[in-house]
N, C-alpha and C positions, 0 to 999 in steps of 0.2 A: 415208145420214145427211147432214144439213145441215152446211155448212161454216161455221165462224165466223171472223170477221175481227178481227184485232188490229193496232193500229198504235201510232205514238207521237205525242207532242203537237206535233212539228214539222209534222204534217200540217195544223195549224191548222183542224181541223174543230171546230165549236162543239159543246158538250155536248149541245144539243138536236137537232142533226143526227146526232150519233153515236148518240144513244139511238133516234132514228127508224130508223136503218139497222141498229141491233142491233151496232154496232161497239165494241169495247173499246179505250180510249185509255190507253196507258201514258205517264204524264208525265215529262218531264225535270225537272231541278232548276235553278232560277235562284239565283244568289248575288250579293248586293250586299255586298261585304266580308264580314262576320261573319254577316250575315242571309241566310237560306236560305228559298226559297220553292218550293212545288211548282206547277209550271206548269199553269194552267188551274183548279187547285183553290184554292190560296191566293193566286194572282196572276193577275188578268185582263190582257189586252193594254192596256187603258186604264190601269190602275195601274201597269203595267210601264213604259210610256212617261212617265207622270208622275214616277215615281221616277228613271228614267234621266236626266231633264232636270235634276234637282237632285242627282244623285249625283256626288261627286268622284272619278271613276274610271271603270272600265269593269266592268259586271256580267259574270259568267261562267256558263257552262252545264255541267251534268254529266249524263251518261248514266244512264239507270235501271240498277239492279244486275241481274245475272242473276236473282237471287232475286225481285226485283219482276216481272221478266217471267215467271218460272216460275209465280208466284202467279196472275198475270193469265191466262195461257194456260189454267192448270188451271180457274180460275173461268169462263172463256169457254166451255169445253168442257163441255156437258152430256151425260151418258151416252156419254162417250168419243167425241164427234163430232170429226172432224178440225178443225185450226186452221191458218189461213194468217196469217202475221205479215209485215206490209209495212212497212218502215222507211225512215228518212231515209238518204240517201246515205251509204255507209260511208266515203267520201272526206272527209266533212264531220263526222262524229260517230262516237264508239265505241258508239253505241246498237245498231247492227247486230251488232257482236260481242257485246254482252251478250245479245241476243235469241238469237244462235246458241248461246252457252253455256247458256242456259236450255233450249233445244230438245234440246240434247246430254244435259243432266242428266235430262230427262224420258225420253228414249230409254234411257239407261243404267239408270234406275230400272225400267223396264219396266211401269210402272203408270199411265201417262198416255196422252193422245190422240195420233194422228199429228200431227206439227207439220211445216209448211214455213215456212221463213224466207226472205223475198225482199228483196233489195237494190233499192229503188226508183230509185236514182240520181237522186232528186228531192228537193225541198223544197217547203214551203208548198203553194200550190194544185196543182201537179202531182202531188205526193204524195197530197194530199187527193182529188184526182179519181180518181187510181188506186184509192184506197180505196173511194170511192163506187161506181165501176164493179164493183169485186171484190165489194162487199157486194150489189150488185143482182144480179150474176151467181149468187152464192151463194143468194140469195133465190129465184131461178128454177131452182135445182137443179143448178147446175154442181158438178162435182167438185173436190176440192182441186187435182188436176193441172190442171184446165181453168182454175181461177181463177189459179193460178201462171203458166200460159201467157198469160193475158190481160194480167197485169201486166207480164210480160217483154215482150210485143209493145207495149204502151203506152210502155214505157221507151224503145223505139227512137224514138218520135215526141215526146218531151218537149222543150218549148222554155220556157225562163225567162229573161227579160231584166229587170235592175233598175237604176234610176237612184239613185245614191247622193248625199246631200248633203256627206259627208265620207268620207275614206279612213281616218280614225283608228280606226274600230272594227275594220276588217279587219286594219290594222296591229297593233293590240294583241292581236287574237285569233290572230295568226300566220298569217294568210291571204295577206298580201303583205309585201313587204319594206319596211323603214323608209325607205330612200332614196326609193322610188316614193311613199310616203305623203307625204314632205316635199316632193318635187317637185310632187305634186298640190296641196298646201297653198300653196305659194309662188305657183304660176301660177293658183290659184283654179280648178283644173280639177274638173269635175264628171264623175266616171267613170261609164261604163255597164259592167255586167258581165254575163257570160253563165254560167248555171249549168246549161245544158241537158244537160250530160253528167255531172252530179253533182259537180263541181268548179268552183271560182272561176276564170274567165278574163277577160281584158279584151276588151269588145266595141266600145268607142269612148271617146272623151274630148271634151268640149264645154266651153265656157266659162261657160255660164249655166244656171240651172235650167230656164228655158223652152226652151232648145235641147235639154236632156235629154228633155223631154216631147215635143218635135217629133221627136227621134230614135226614141223608142219608137213614136210614131204611124207614122212612115215604115217601120219595121220591119214592123209588121203590115200595112201598106197594101201591101207588096211581095207579100203572099200571097193566095191565093184565100180565100174566106169561111171564117172559123174558127168552127166549130160550138159549142165551149165556151171562150170567151175569159173569162179571169179577170183582173181589174184588182186587184192585190195592193198593199196600202197598210199601211205601218208608221208610223202617225201622221201621215201626210202631209196637208198642208192644202190641196193643189192637185188632189185627186181629181177635183173637178167640172171643173177646167180641162182635165185630160187626157181625161175624157169628152167635153167639147166639141170637142177636137181630132179625135176619131174619130167624131163624130156622123154625119157624111156617109155613113159606112160601117156603123157599129153604134150602134143606138139603145141607150138606157140600159137598157131591158128585155132586151136580148140580152147584156149584159155582167154576168157575176157579179163582185160586189165581195167580195174575199177579205182579211180582216184578217190581216196578218202578226203572229204572236204573238211571245212573249219569246225563244224559242229562235233563230229566224231574225233577229228584231230586234236581239239582242244584237250580232251580227256585221255586219248591214247598217247599223245606226246609226239615228238618228231621221230620220224623213222619207223613208225608202226607199220608192220606189214602181216599179211594173213591171208586165209582163204575163206571163201563163203560160198555156200551152195545150198540146194535143197535135195535131201535124200530121194531116191526113186520111189515112186508110189507103190 
């Protein structure tokens, strides 16, 4: 029986690509004060960044409910085919817990498909790339267990580094302490974060945006050739500049441009930019 893949909108997979792959995307919710939007349905990345630029405060994200996941899983599974659900890191969102609760409800009801829920320990492009590989494996006839094993193996090779314009969003979202955010603001520090293991940690601190881009370039230049290099941008206006910095090693057609959507953009803040990839096996 064919395996069906379900993910969440933190994977930043476009609706067109999801449809092409046959992947079901369960959206998170984005809130601007009293206004609530369904990620990717009622709010595009472009509209999100435009709204965030004029919003007096910080948007919030909310995980899908278990009921939303259950409905999506049942709809994805035709004729009782197995489903593999691949979610944003459980260290960063309650989305994984909602998916697990949905899978548990389906098992207890005894009238649904076999469901496997996998913590990707990833965000944006590294989550999205895992979903792409999982969908391609499923289309080639891989079993649910084989798809799960593939994702878990890729999880050990995930790398994500991001350059932030400000620490304010991470502070307000509870991802770092207020003192650290204040220090960064006073010193005009441009932080580099590492989300490779599914949680946010500091990777470096520089004083200018240009130095942030150079730091990112130097990080990937330390490595052998990366087969699937994704440049991730959350409304950044210096994507071309970063592409120029790496042009001696990576031509533009070798780099995937991945738009950071509202879920990750809420916490990364405007102008976040970075690289994501999986190390060679």
